[in-house]
N, CA, C and O atoms as CSV, one atom per row, in Angstrom:
chain,resi,resn,atom,element,x,y,z
A,1,MET,N,N,-15.976,-21.285,-11.404
A,1,MET,CA,C,-15.550,-21.801,-10.086
A,1,MET,C,C,-14.608,-21.019,-9.688
A,1,MET,O,O,-14.850,-20.352,-8.682
A,2,LYS,N,N,-13.192,-20.862,-10.387
A,2,LYS,CA,C,-11.842,-20.108,-10.029
A,2,LYS,C,C,-12.266,-18.773,-9.567
A,2,LYS,O,O,-11.780,-18.318,-8.531
A,3,ALA,N,N,-13.293,-17.985,-10.376
A,3,ALA,CA,C,-13.322,-16.786,-9.884
A,3,ALA,C,C,-13.923,-16.693,-8.564
A,3,ALA,O,O,-13.551,-15.848,-7.750
A,4,ASN,N,N,-14.925,-17.616,-8.310
A,4,ASN,CA,C,-15.513,-17.878,-7.118
A,4,ASN,C,C,-14.360,-18.093,-5.816
A,4,ASN,O,O,-14.297,-17.518,-4.730
A,5,LEU,N,N,-13.679,-18.938,-6.286
A,5,LEU,CA,C,-12.336,-19.022,-5.315
A,5,LEU,C,C,-11.600,-18.035,-5.019
A,5,LEU,O,O,-11.140,-17.896,-3.886
A,6,ASN,N,N,-11.369,-17.168,-6.035
A,6,ASN,CA,C,-10.478,-15.889,-5.717
A,6,ASN,C,C,-11.400,-15.125,-4.915
A,6,ASN,O,O,-10.823,-14.528,-4.006
A,7,TYR,N,N,-12.516,-14.971,-4.953
A,7,TYR,CA,C,-13.427,-14.011,-4.446
A,7,TYR,C,C,-13.178,-14.571,-2.909
A,7,TYR,O,O,-12.888,-13.736,-2.053
A,8,MET,N,N,-13.277,-15.867,-2.566
A,8,MET,CA,C,-13.447,-16.315,-1.301
A,8,MET,C,C,-12.075,-15.909,-0.790
A,8,MET,O,O,-11.933,-15.522,0.370
A,9,LEU,N,N,-11.128,-15.989,-1.594
A,9,LEU,CA,C,-9.629,-15.748,-1.203
A,9,LEU,C,C,-9.375,-14.297,-0.723
A,9,LEU,O,O,-8.704,-13.901,0.231
A,10,ASP,N,N,-10.163,-13.548,-1.731
A,10,ASP,CA,C,-9.785,-12.012,-1.508
A,10,ASP,C,C,-10.512,-11.445,0.153
A,10,ASP,O,O,-10.231,-10.586,0.988
A,11,MET,N,N,-11.457,-12.397,-0.005
A,11,MET,CA,C,-12.528,-12.020,1.299
A,11,MET,C,C,-11.602,-12.349,2.694
A,11,MET,O,O,-11.690,-11.493,3.575
A,12,ALA,N,N,-10.753,-13.478,2.956
A,12,ALA,CA,C,-10.107,-14.001,3.684
A,12,ALA,C,C,-9.045,-12.728,3.961
A,12,ALA,O,O,-8.868,-12.252,5.082
A,13,THR,N,N,-8.396,-12.281,2.792
A,13,THR,CA,C,-7.362,-11.487,2.788
A,13,THR,C,C,-7.711,-10.171,3.432
A,13,THR,O,O,-7.095,-9.574,4.315
A,14,THR,N,N,-8.811,-9.843,2.821
A,14,THR,CA,C,-9.167,-8.404,3.524
A,14,THR,C,C,-9.547,-8.613,5.133
A,14,THR,O,O,-9.219,-7.841,6.034
A,15,ALA,N,N,-10.281,-9.782,5.274
A,15,ALA,CA,C,-10.278,-9.806,7.071
A,15,ALA,C,C,-9.114,-9.754,7.439
A,15,ALA,O,O,-8.812,-8.872,8.243
A,16,ASP,N,N,-8.146,-10.644,6.985
A,16,ASP,CA,C,-6.469,-10.680,7.619
A,16,ASP,C,C,-5.922,-9.417,7.466
A,16,ASP,O,O,-5.313,-9.098,8.486
A,17,ILE,N,N,-5.893,-8.542,6.572
A,17,ILE,CA,C,-5.593,-7.379,6.235
A,17,ILE,C,C,-5.994,-6.521,7.518
A,17,ILE,O,O,-5.089,-6.074,8.223
A,18,LYS,N,N,-7.684,-6.220,7.920
A,18,LYS,CA,C,-8.293,-5.540,8.640
A,18,LYS,C,C,-7.632,-5.927,10.073
A,18,LYS,O,O,-7.180,-5.124,10.890
A,19,THR,N,N,-7.671,-7.079,10.169
A,19,THR,CA,C,-7.093,-7.652,11.798
A,19,THR,C,C,-5.537,-7.147,11.857
A,19,THR,O,O,-5.219,-6.404,12.786
A,20,GLU,N,N,-4.609,-7.515,10.931
A,20,GLU,CA,C,-3.331,-6.790,11.136
A,20,GLU,C,C,-3.233,-5.162,11.112
A,20,GLU,O,O,-2.430,-4.579,11.841
A,21,LEU,N,N,-3.852,-4.672,10.482
A,21,LEU,CA,C,-4.186,-2.893,10.640
A,21,LEU,C,C,-4.469,-2.708,12.038
A,21,LEU,O,O,-3.678,-2.110,12.768
A,22,GLN,N,N,-5.613,-3.215,12.471
A,22,GLN,CA,C,-6.024,-2.734,13.963
A,22,GLN,C,C,-4.918,-3.231,14.693
A,22,GLN,O,O,-4.530,-2.433,15.546
A,23,THR,N,N,-4.252,-4.349,14.631
A,23,THR,CA,C,-2.842,-4.405,15.416
A,23,THR,C,C,-2.098,-3.359,15.401
A,23,THR,O,O,-1.832,-2.599,16.332
A,24,LEU,N,N,-1.660,-3.323,13.987
A,24,LEU,CA,C,-0.554,-2.072,13.906
A,24,LEU,C,C,-1.075,-0.797,14.310
A,24,LEU,O,O,-0.207,0.026,14.601
A,25,ILE,N,N,-2.277,-0.419,14.404
A,25,ILE,CA,C,-2.617,0.915,14.762
A,25,ILE,C,C,-2.673,0.778,16.280
A,25,ILE,O,O,-2.292,1.762,16.914
A,26,GLU,N,N,-3.057,-0.208,16.910
A,26,GLU,CA,C,-2.994,-0.207,18.349
A,26,GLU,C,C,-1.706,-0.238,19.130
A,26,GLU,O,O,-1.687,-0.032,20.343
A,27,ASN,N,N,-0.488,-0.534,18.322
A,27,ASN,CA,C,0.830,-0.795,18.805
A,27,ASN,C,C,1.195,0.711,18.484
A,27,ASN,O,O,1.696,1.366,19.398
A,28,GLU,N,N,0.994,1.275,17.323
A,28,GLU,CA,C,1.500,2.397,16.703
A,28,GLU,C,C,1.747,3.620,17.729
A,28,GLU,O,O,0.671,3.966,18.216
A,29,THR,N,N,2.564,4.187,18.085
A,29,THR,CA,C,2.917,5.641,18.930
A,29,THR,C,C,3.252,6.547,18.404
A,29,THR,O,O,3.312,7.571,19.084
A,30,ASP,N,N,3.590,6.615,17.116
A,30,ASP,CA,C,3.770,7.858,16.352
A,30,ASP,C,C,2.502,8.635,15.791
A,30,ASP,O,O,1.917,8.165,14.815
A,31,SER,N,N,2.085,9.749,16.351
A,31,SER,CA,C,0.989,10.373,16.326
A,31,SER,C,C,0.872,10.868,14.613
A,31,SER,O,O,-0.188,11.043,14.013
A,32,SER,N,N,2.210,11.024,14.064
A,32,SER,CA,C,2.025,11.428,12.658
A,32,SER,C,C,1.715,10.484,11.802
A,32,SER,O,O,0.909,10.694,10.895
A,33,ILE,N,N,2.361,9.235,11.994
A,33,ILE,CA,C,1.783,8.049,11.372
A,33,ILE,C,C,0.263,7.723,11.501
A,33,ILE,O,O,-0.424,7.543,10.495
A,34,LEU,N,N,-0.209,7.655,12.673
A,34,LEU,CA,C,-1.705,7.594,12.854
A,34,LEU,C,C,-2.480,8.584,12.006
A,34,LEU,O,O,-3.461,8.256,11.338
A,35,GLU,N,N,-2.007,9.766,12.066
A,35,GLU,CA,C,-2.560,10.880,11.331
A,35,GLU,C,C,-2.719,10.632,9.949
A,35,GLU,O,O,-3.734,10.983,9.347
A,36,ALA,N,N,-1.613,9.948,9.321
A,36,ALA,CA,C,-1.481,9.752,7.935
A,36,ALA,C,C,-2.573,8.462,7.553
A,36,ALA,O,O,-3.189,8.321,6.497
A,37,ILE,N,N,-2.595,7.743,8.540
A,37,ILE,CA,C,-3.362,6.603,8.272
A,37,ILE,C,C,-4.793,6.986,8.134
A,37,ILE,O,O,-5.456,6.594,7.174
A,38,ARG,N,N,-5.386,7.898,9.261
A,38,ARG,CA,C,-6.664,8.545,9.127
A,38,ARG,C,C,-7.042,9.310,7.901
A,38,ARG,O,O,-8.173,9.265,7.418
A,39,THR,N,N,-5.981,10.067,7.379
A,39,THR,CA,C,-6.012,11.029,6.627
A,39,THR,C,C,-6.378,10.316,5.013
A,39,THR,O,O,-7.136,10.779,4.160
A,40,LEU,N,N,-5.582,9.084,4.956
A,40,LEU,CA,C,-5.395,8.103,3.818
A,40,LEU,C,C,-6.973,7.337,3.853
A,40,LEU,O,O,-7.481,6.892,2.824
A,41,LEU,N,N,-7.548,7.275,5.011
A,41,LEU,CA,C,-8.583,6.678,5.013
A,41,LEU,C,C,-10.064,7.399,4.707
A,41,LEU,O,O,-11.026,7.011,4.045
A,42,ARG,N,N,-9.846,8.504,5.406
A,42,ARG,CA,C,-11.067,9.347,4.956
A,42,ARG,C,C,-10.974,9.734,3.737
A,42,ARG,O,O,-11.963,9.451,3.062
A,43,LYS,N,N,-9.971,10.396,3.090
A,43,LYS,CA,C,-9.776,10.606,1.713
A,43,LYS,C,C,-10.389,9.423,0.892
A,43,LYS,O,O,-11.465,9.636,0.333
A,44,SER,N,N,-9.804,8.205,0.771
A,44,SER,CA,C,-10.011,7.274,0.016
A,44,SER,C,C,-11.572,6.966,0.132
A,44,SER,O,O,-12.138,6.599,-0.898
A,45,ARG,N,N,-12.252,7.079,1.218
A,45,ARG,CA,C,-13.885,6.908,1.433
A,45,ARG,C,C,-14.494,8.397,0.963
A,45,ARG,O,O,-15.722,8.424,1.046
A,46,LEU,N,N,-14.000,9.406,0.575
A,46,LEU,CA,C,-14.604,10.617,0.122
A,46,LEU,C,C,-14.230,10.643,-1.505
A,46,LEU,O,O,-14.902,11.358,-2.249
A,47,ASP,N,N,-13.105,9.815,-2.043
A,47,ASP,CA,C,-12.818,9.983,-3.442
A,47,ASP,C,C,-12.521,8.733,-3.711
A,47,ASP,O,O,-11.504,8.180,-3.295
A,48,PRO,N,N,-13.508,8.124,-4.528
A,48,PRO,CA,C,-13.535,6.841,-5.197
A,48,PRO,C,C,-12.085,6.569,-6.166
A,48,PRO,O,O,-11.354,5.579,-6.204
A,49,ILE,N,N,-12.024,7.631,-6.773
A,49,ILE,CA,C,-10.827,7.951,-7.968
A,49,ILE,C,C,-9.612,7.667,-6.995
A,49,ILE,O,O,-8.841,6.725,-7.179
A,50,LEU,N,N,-9.540,8.273,-6.280
A,50,LEU,CA,C,-8.059,8.276,-5.004
A,50,LEU,C,C,-7.950,7.048,-4.802
A,50,LEU,O,O,-6.997,6.451,-5.302
A,51,LYS,N,N,-8.994,6.304,-3.940
A,51,LYS,CA,C,-9.073,4.945,-3.833
A,51,LYS,C,C,-8.756,4.063,-4.965
A,51,LYS,O,O,-8.191,3.012,-4.662
A,52,GLN,N,N,-8.987,4.262,-6.131
A,52,GLN,CA,C,-8.439,3.473,-7.112
A,52,GLN,C,C,-7.397,3.359,-7.508
A,52,GLN,O,O,-6.907,2.293,-7.882
A,53,LYS,N,N,-6.736,4.669,-7.502
A,53,LYS,CA,C,-5.307,4.909,-7.958
A,53,LYS,C,C,-4.056,4.222,-6.951
A,53,LYS,O,O,-2.956,3.762,-7.255
A,54,LEU,N,N,-4.873,4.400,-5.380
A,54,LEU,CA,C,-3.893,3.972,-4.517
A,54,LEU,C,C,-3.796,2.386,-4.266
A,54,LEU,O,O,-2.871,1.826,-3.678
A,55,THR,N,N,-5.126,1.665,-4.921
A,55,THR,CA,C,-5.073,0.397,-4.864
A,55,THR,C,C,-4.512,-0.348,-6.109
A,55,THR,O,O,-4.012,-1.473,-6.132
A,56,SER,N,N,-4.733,0.670,-7.319
A,56,SER,CA,C,-3.825,0.343,-8.326
A,56,SER,C,C,-2.133,0.416,-8.159
A,56,SER,O,O,-1.398,-0.453,-8.626
A,57,ARG,N,N,-1.760,1.322,-7.589
A,57,ARG,CA,C,-0.275,1.464,-7.594
A,57,ARG,C,C,0.070,0.400,-6.157
A,57,ARG,O,O,1.219,-0.040,-6.189
A,58,ALA,N,N,-0.523,0.080,-5.288
A,58,ALA,CA,C,-0.606,-0.988,-4.544
A,58,ALA,C,C,-0.292,-2.390,-4.946
A,58,ALA,O,O,0.504,-3.146,-4.389
A,59,LEU,N,N,-0.961,-2.604,-5.894
A,59,LEU,CA,C,-0.922,-3.733,-6.547
A,59,LEU,C,C,0.262,-4.078,-7.543
A,59,LEU,O,O,0.885,-5.132,-7.672
A,60,LYS,N,N,0.392,-2.761,-8.267
A,60,LYS,CA,C,1.509,-2.717,-9.106
A,60,LYS,C,C,2.925,-2.962,-8.199
A,60,LYS,O,O,3.837,-3.622,-8.699
A,61,SER,N,N,3.028,-2.495,-7.088
A,61,SER,CA,C,4.099,-2.353,-6.383
A,61,SER,C,C,4.285,-3.746,-5.771
A,61,SER,O,O,5.408,-4.201,-5.556
A,62,GLU,N,N,2.947,-4.531,-5.447
A,62,GLU,CA,C,3.447,-6.126,-4.810
A,62,GLU,C,C,3.786,-6.891,-6.048
A,62,GLU,O,O,4.621,-7.782,-5.892
A,63,GLU,N,N,3.192,-6.679,-7.518
A,63,GLU,CA,C,3.925,-7.296,-8.593
A,63,GLU,C,C,5.357,-6.925,-8.836
A,63,GLU,O,O,6.152,-7.767,-9.253
A,64,ASP,N,N,5.677,-5.797,-8.608
A,64,ASP,CA,C,6.944,-5.434,-8.886
A,64,ASP,C,C,8.053,-6.344,-7.889
A,64,ASP,O,O,9.038,-6.992,-8.244
A,65,ILE,N,N,7.555,-6.150,-6.671
A,65,ILE,CA,C,8.377,-6.921,-5.427
A,65,ILE,C,C,8.447,-8.351,-5.906
A,65,ILE,O,O,9.565,-8.784,-6.183
A,66,LYS,N,N,7.515,-9.053,-6.026
A,66,LYS,CA,C,7.405,-10.309,-6.762
A,66,LYS,C,C,8.249,-10.562,-7.744
A,66,LYS,O,O,8.988,-11.547,-7.759
A,67,ALA,N,N,8.192,-9.643,-8.677
A,67,ALA,CA,C,9.385,-9.974,-10.050
A,67,ALA,C,C,10.706,-9.561,-9.835
A,67,ALA,O,O,11.597,-9.629,-10.682
A,68,GLY,N,N,10.852,-9.030,-8.421
A,68,GLY,CA,C,12.325,-8.560,-8.125
A,68,GLY,C,C,12.534,-6.938,-8.492
A,68,GLY,O,O,13.518,-6.335,-8.065
A,69,ARG,N,N,11.804,-6.472,-9.089
A,69,ARG,CA,C,11.948,-5.138,-9.427
A,69,ARG,C,C,11.866,-4.139,-8.404
A,69,ARG,O,O,10.873,-3.418,-8.300
A,70,VAL,N,N,13.024,-4.045,-7.514
A,70,VAL,CA,C,12.979,-3.382,-6.502
A,70,VAL,C,C,14.519,-2.714,-6.634
A,70,VAL,O,O,15.422,-3.128,-7.361
A,71,MET,N,N,14.559,-1.475,-5.654
A,71,MET,CA,C,15.800,-0.854,-5.616
A,71,MET,C,C,16.119,-0.410,-4.362
A,71,MET,O,O,15.289,0.086,-3.600
A,72,ASP,N,N,17.454,-0.585,-4.069
A,72,ASP,CA,C,17.891,-0.258,-2.674
A,72,ASP,C,C,17.944,1.151,-2.565
A,72,ASP,O,O,17.618,1.887,-3.496
A,73,ARG,N,N,18.258,1.471,-1.699
A,73,ARG,CA,C,18.383,3.161,-1.284
A,73,ARG,C,C,19.519,3.959,-2.149
A,73,ARG,O,O,19.358,5.061,-2.674
A,74,LYS,N,N,20.422,3.350,-2.172
A,74,LYS,CA,C,21.827,3.875,-2.727
A,74,LYS,C,C,21.339,3.791,-4.336
A,74,LYS,O,O,21.927,4.592,-5.061
A,75,GLY,N,N,20.473,3.041,-4.906
A,75,GLY,CA,C,20.087,3.039,-6.354
A,75,GLY,C,C,19.177,4.111,-6.522
A,75,GLY,O,O,19.185,4.840,-7.514
A,76,LEU,N,N,18.142,4.254,-5.265
A,76,LEU,CA,C,17.087,5.175,-5.567
A,76,LEU,C,C,17.629,6.938,-5.359
A,76,LEU,O,O,17.133,7.986,-5.774
A,77,GLU,N,N,18.966,6.628,-4.451
A,77,GLU,CA,C,19.480,8.109,-4.289
A,77,GLU,C,C,20.189,8.334,-5.548
A,77,GLU,O,O,20.079,9.463,-6.024
A,78,LYS,N,N,20.881,7.496,-6.163
A,78,LYS,CA,C,21.455,7.872,-7.655
A,78,LYS,C,C,20.348,8.200,-8.625
A,78,LYS,O,O,20.473,9.229,-9.290
A,79,LYS,N,N,19.340,7.489,-8.773
A,79,LYS,CA,C,18.432,7.633,-9.970
A,79,LYS,C,C,17.941,9.176,-9.588
A,79,LYS,O,O,17.982,10.049,-10.455
A,80,LEU,N,N,17.443,9.484,-8.147
A,80,LEU,CA,C,16.837,11.006,-7.938
A,80,LEU,C,C,17.822,11.836,-8.250
A,80,LEU,O,O,17.485,12.660,-9.100
A,81,ASN,N,N,19.177,11.946,-7.786
A,81,ASN,CA,C,20.035,12.666,-7.828
A,81,ASN,C,C,20.256,12.939,-9.643
A,81,ASN,O,O,20.424,14.065,-10.110
A,82,THR,N,N,20.216,11.793,-10.404
A,82,THR,CA,C,20.580,11.952,-11.840
A,82,THR,C,C,19.449,13.034,-12.280
A,82,THR,O,O,19.790,14.109,-12.775
A,83,ARG,N,N,18.130,12.704,-12.078
A,83,ARG,CA,C,16.993,13.148,-12.356
A,83,ARG,C,C,16.981,14.787,-12.170
A,83,ARG,O,O,16.625,15.599,-13.024
A,84,LEU,N,N,17.500,15.096,-10.730
A,84,LEU,CA,C,17.466,16.405,-10.202
A,84,LEU,C,C,19.231,17.243,-10.677
A,84,LEU,O,O,19.726,18.287,-10.251
A,85,GLY,N,N,19.754,16.259,-11.669
A,85,GLY,CA,C,21.001,16.707,-12.150
A,85,GLY,C,C,22.108,17.143,-10.907
A,85,GLY,O,O,22.907,18.070,-11.039
A,86,ILE,N,N,22.030,16.557,-10.059
A,86,ILE,CA,C,23.016,16.579,-9.156
A,86,ILE,C,C,23.967,15.932,-8.902
A,86,ILE,O,O,24.695,16.247,-7.960
């Protein structure tokens, strides 16, 4: 029963996401962002492995955010500079 409920919740979430994306796209004026979205959607349609990787990364990111595993800009810059030896 729980799996069926999760499926129904996922479907509602999918519909909500599509509605939100449509609104965001309609209001977006930056052509480079729109081009990036188009490229992402085309590639994900053409490459199921890419779609799986992107979905997995997005889900992991959501889990990290919920768990408080986030980094501010200064922290990110420090980490990047350390890796680059700057």
